[in-house]
C-alpha positions in Angstrom: 11.8 8.3 87.5 14.2 6.4 89.7 15.4 6.5 93.3 18.7 8.3 93.9 20.9 8.0 97.0 23.8 10.2 97.8 26.3 9.4 100.5 27.5 13.0 101.0 31.1 13.6 102.0 30.6 14.0 105.8 34.1 13.6 107.1 33.9 10.7 109.6 30.1 11.0 109.8 26.9 10.3 108.0 24.8 12.6 105.8 22.6 10.9 103.3 20.1 12.4 100.8 17.5 10.2 99.1 15.3 11.4 96.3 12.5 9.0 95.5 8.9 9.0 94.5 5.5 7.6 95.4 2.9 5.6 93.3 1.5 8.9 91.9 4.8 10.0 90.7 5.2 12.7 93.3 8.8 13.2 94.5 9.7 12.3 98.1 12.9 13.6 99.6 14.6 12.1 102.7 17.5 13.7 104.6 19.2 11.3 107.0 21.6 13.0 109.5 23.8 16.0 108.9 27.3 14.8 109.5 29.9 16.8 111.4 29.6 20.6 111.9 31.7 21.2 108.8 29.5 18.9 106.6 26.9 21.6 106.2 29.2 24.1 104.7 31.3 21.7 102.7 28.6 19.5 101.1 25.1 19.6 102.5 24.4 23.3 101.9 25.0 22.9 98.2 22.5 20.0 98.0 19.9 21.9 100.0 20.1 24.9 97.8 18.8 22.8 94.9 15.6 21.7 96.7 12.6 23.5 98.3 11.4 20.8 100.5 12.4 17.8 102.6 9.5 15.4 103.2 11.2 13.5 106.0 14.2 14.5 108.0 15.7 11.8 110.2 18.3 12.2 112.9 19.4 8.6 113.6 21.0 9.4 117.0 22.8 12.2 118.8 26.5 11.4 118.1 28.2 14.6 117.0 29.2 13.2 113.6 25.5 12.8 112.8 23.8 15.7 114.6 26.3 18.6 114.3 25.6 19.3 110.6 21.9 19.5 111.3 22.5 22.0 114.1 24.4 24.1 111.6 21.5 23.7 109.1 18.9 24.7 111.7 20.9 27.8 112.5 21.2 28.8 108.9 18.8 31.1 107.0 18.4 28.3 104.5 16.3 26.3 107.0 13.5 28.9 106.7 13.4 28.5 102.9 13.0 24.7 103.0 9.7 23.1 104.0 10.2 20.0 106.2 7.2 17.7 106.3 8.2 15.5 109.3 11.1 15.2 111.7 12.1 11.9 113.3 14.2 13.0 116.2 14.3 11.0 119.3 14.6 13.4 122.3 13.4 13.0 125.8 12.0 16.5 126.2 10.1 16.2 122.9 8.7 12.8 123.9 7.4 14.2 127.2 5.7 17.1 125.5 2.0 16.4 124.7 1.1 17.0 121.0 0.0 20.6 120.4 1.9 22.1 123.4 5.1 24.0 123.3 8.3 22.0 123.4 10.0 22.2 126.8 13.7 22.0 127.2 16.5 22.1 129.8 19.6 21.6 127.8 20.5 25.0 126.5 21.8 24.8 122.9 20.4 21.6 121.6 18.5 20.2 118.7 15.3 20.5 120.8 15.9 24.2 121.5 16.6 24.9 117.9 13.3 23.4 116.9 11.6 25.8 119.3 13.6 28.8 118.0 12.5 27.9 114.4 8.9 27.6 115.5 8.6 24.1 114.2 5.1 22.6 114.7 5.1 19.9 117.4 2.7 17.9 115.3 5.5 17.4 112.7 8.0 16.0 115.2 8.1 12.3 116.0 10.2 11.5 119.1 9.3 7.9 119.8 10.7 6.3 116.7 11.3 2.6 117.6 10.7 -0.7 115.9 7.1 -0.5 117.2 6.4 2.8 115.2 4.4 2.5 112.0 4.8 5.7 110.1 2.1 7.0 107.7 3.7 7.6 104.3 2.5 8.2 100.7 1.3 5.1 98.8 4.3 3.3 97.3 6.8 4.4 100.1 7.2 2.2 103.1 9.6 2.4 106.0 10.0 -0.6 108.3 12.0 0.4 111.5 14.4 -2.1 112.9 16.1 -0.1 115.6 16.0 1.1 118.4 13.7 -1.0 120.6 11.4 0.8 123.0 13.4 -0.5 126.0 16.7 0.9 124.6 15.0 4.3 123.9 13.6 4.3 127.5 17.2 3.7 128.8 18.5 6.6 126.7 15.7 8.9 128.0 16.4 7.9 131.6 19.9 9.3 131.2 19.0 12.2 129.0 20.2 15.0 131.3 23.7 13.5 131.2 23.7 12.2 127.6 22.3 15.5 126.2 25.6 17.2 127.0 26.7 15.7 123.7 24.3 18.1 122.0 26.2 21.0 123.5 29.5 19.6 122.3 28.4 18.9 118.8 30.1 21.9 117.2 33.5 21.1 118.6 35.9 20.0 115.9 38.1 16.9 116.5 41.5 17.0 114.9 41.8 14.2 112.3 44.5 11.6 112.9 47.2 11.3 110.4 48.7 7.9 109.8 48.2 4.6 111.7 49.4 1.1 111.5 48.4 -1.1 108.6 45.5 -3.5 109.1 46.8 -6.0 106.7 48.6 -7.8 109.5 45.3 -8.8 111.1 45.1 -11.6 108.5 43.5 -12.7 105.2 39.9 -11.6 104.7 38.7 -15.1 104.4 40.2 -16.0 107.8 39.1 -12.7 109.5 35.5 -13.4 108.5 35.6 -16.5 110.7 36.6 -14.5 113.8 34.1 -14.5 116.6 32.0 -11.3 116.7 32.8 -9.6 120.0 31.6 -6.0 120.4 33.8 -4.0 122.7 30.7 -2.7 124.7 27.3 -4.1 125.6 24.1 -2.3 124.6 23.6 -0.5 127.9 27.1 0.9 127.7 26.7 2.0 124.1 23.4 3.8 124.2 24.3 6.3 121.5 24.7 3.7 118.9 22.2 1.3 120.4 19.5 4.0 120.1 20.3 4.7 116.4 17.4 4.6 114.1 17.8 1.9 111.4 15.2 0.9 108.8 14.2 -0.7 105.6 13.1 1.8 102.9 10.9 0.4 100.2 10.0 2.6 97.2 8.3 1.8 93.9 11.6 0.8 92.3 14.1 0.0 95.1 14.6 -1.4 98.6 17.3 0.1 100.8 18.6 -0.9 104.2 19.7 2.1 106.2 21.6 1.1 109.3 22.8 4.3 110.8 25.1 3.3 113.7 22.8 0.6 114.9 23.9 -2.5 116.8 24.1 -5.8 115.0 22.4 -7.6 117.9 19.4 -5.3 117.8 19.1 -5.6 114.0 19.3 -9.4 114.0 16.5 -9.6 116.7 14.3 -7.2 114.8 14.7 -9.0 111.5 14.1 -12.4 113.1 10.9 -11.0 114.7 9.8 -10.0 111.2 10.4 -13.5 109.9 13.8 -13.0 108.2 16.2 -15.8 108.6 19.0 -17.6 106.6 16.2 -19.5 104.8 14.1 -16.4 104.3 16.5 -13.6 103.7 15.7 -9.9 103.5 16.2 -8.8 99.8 17.4 -5.3 99.3 19.2 -3.4 96.6 21.6 -1.5 98.9 22.9 -1.6 102.4 24.3 1.5 104.2 26.8 -0.3 106.5 26.4 0.5 110.2 28.8 2.9 112.1 31.2 3.6 109.2 32.3 0.0 109.0 33.2 -0.3 112.7 34.3 -3.8 113.9 31.6 -3.6 116.5 28.4 -3.2 114.4 28.4 -5.7 111.5 28.3 -9.4 112.3 28.2 -12.4 110.0 24.9 -13.4 111.7 23.4 -10.1 110.4 24.8 -10.5 106.9 23.7 -14.1 106.7 20.0 -13.0 106.7 20.4 -10.2 104.1 20.4 -10.8 100.4 22.3 -7.9 98.9 25.5 -7.3 96.9 25.9 -3.5 97.1 27.2 -2.0 100.4 28.1 1.6 101.2 30.5 2.9 103.8 30.5 6.5 104.8 33.7 7.8 106.3 37.0 9.6 105.5 38.9 7.1 107.8 38.0 8.5 111.2 39.5 11.1 113.6 41.8 11.1 116.6 39.3 9.1 118.7 37.9 6.6 116.2 39.3 5.0 113.1 36.9 3.4 110.6 36.4 1.2 108.7 37.9 -2.0 110.1 39.4 -4.7 107.9 37.3 -7.3 109.8 34.1 -5.7 108.7 35.3 -5.8 105.1 36.1 -9.5 105.6 32.6 -10.3 106.9 30.9 -8.4 104.0 32.9 -10.3 101.5 33.2 -13.7 103.1 30.3 -14.3 105.5 29.1 -17.9 105.4 25.9 -17.4 103.4 27.6 -15.4 100.7 26.8 -16.3 97.1 30.1 -16.0 95.3 28.6 -16.3 91.9 27.3 -12.8 92.1 29.9 -10.0 92.3 29.8 -8.1 95.6 30.4 -4.3 95.5 31.5 -2.0 98.2 31.2 1.8 97.8 33.3 4.3 99.7 32.4 8.0 99.6 36.0 9.1 100.0 39.2 8.0 98.2 40.4 4.8 99.7 44.0 6.2 99.7 42.8 9.0 102.0 40.8 6.7 104.2 43.8 4.4 104.6 45.9 7.4 105.7 43.7 7.6 108.8 42.7 4.0 109.5 45.7 2.2 108.1 46.0 0.0 105.0 42.7 -1.7 104.7 42.8 -3.7 101.4 45.6 -5.0 99.2 45.6 -6.6 95.7 45.6 -10.1 97.1 42.3 -9.4 98.8 40.6 -8.6 95.5 41.8 -11.8 93.9 39.6 -14.0 96.1 35.8 -13.7 96.6 34.5 -12.1 93.4 34.3 -8.6 94.8 35.3 -5.1 93.9 35.3 -1.7 95.6 34.7 1.8 94.2 35.8 5.0 96.0 35.0 8.7 95.8 31.3 7.6 95.2 28.8 10.0 96.5 25.9 9.1 94.3 25.5 5.3 94.6 24.4 3.4 91.5 21.4 1.5 92.9 
């Protein structure tokens, strides 16, 4: 047996299916996010038809490109046919509901209401998933949560009546952008990696992404860093608190890059404390509102200061790079690949761990 990870084609979003196993050889299936509304029909449904259970379903945060596919799944008859062991869904109404009681709600069509409609047991829903949460999992499977912090989640819940409107807009399709300026003019990768990391928003003004669940998954054969759309500052602080530094790096087999390779979510400071040479970016290039990935993020992955150039670094895209570049602009050229001992692979949904 071996762990398998699929970065499903989820348009500009995330939808990740992990099939692994515990020390007794029992399989353990994790579904992380559902992508956009169309993701369920286009890719997720076919995967779900091949399984009868999901041991752990994680909604990293409530952005529509992560939640909308799950809303579509929860509404579909297929949901009743698949046994879900546990749900990790951070929602204010769920958090306020004592274990064993009915789930209350005040948001109309929301992920919370759909759990009620499907008669999901409250005991299977975990809604205070922070870096202080220690989940109980089968022997051989460990999840160490890095994001969000309790204070960030409290800030999210304080604004929940306003923020939860996103849940009602999750089925709205955003027209994809076609064509944009090349990113090559931003400069050489080796120079861009030296640029100061300056997120466009602070944590309090970016609560969706700041509240994203991010974690280290350890299985009997692999270690995987799943970063959702988490903020680099939060991740660095959590890793430092756990003793990971430049001199004691976190060793993992694969990193799912945060926020589709956005310029705002991957710093050299974060990469410097991670020992890994396989990175995955989930996006088709973005939509009319947001274009990802950014050339500066590619630069940091390839040329951050602590990089070991003797080992080839690999970046995996789950869409064709030509298609991605039609939306986000030219990202990579042949000159980039001649420096830094790295390669990229595109149209990869099942990542070679």
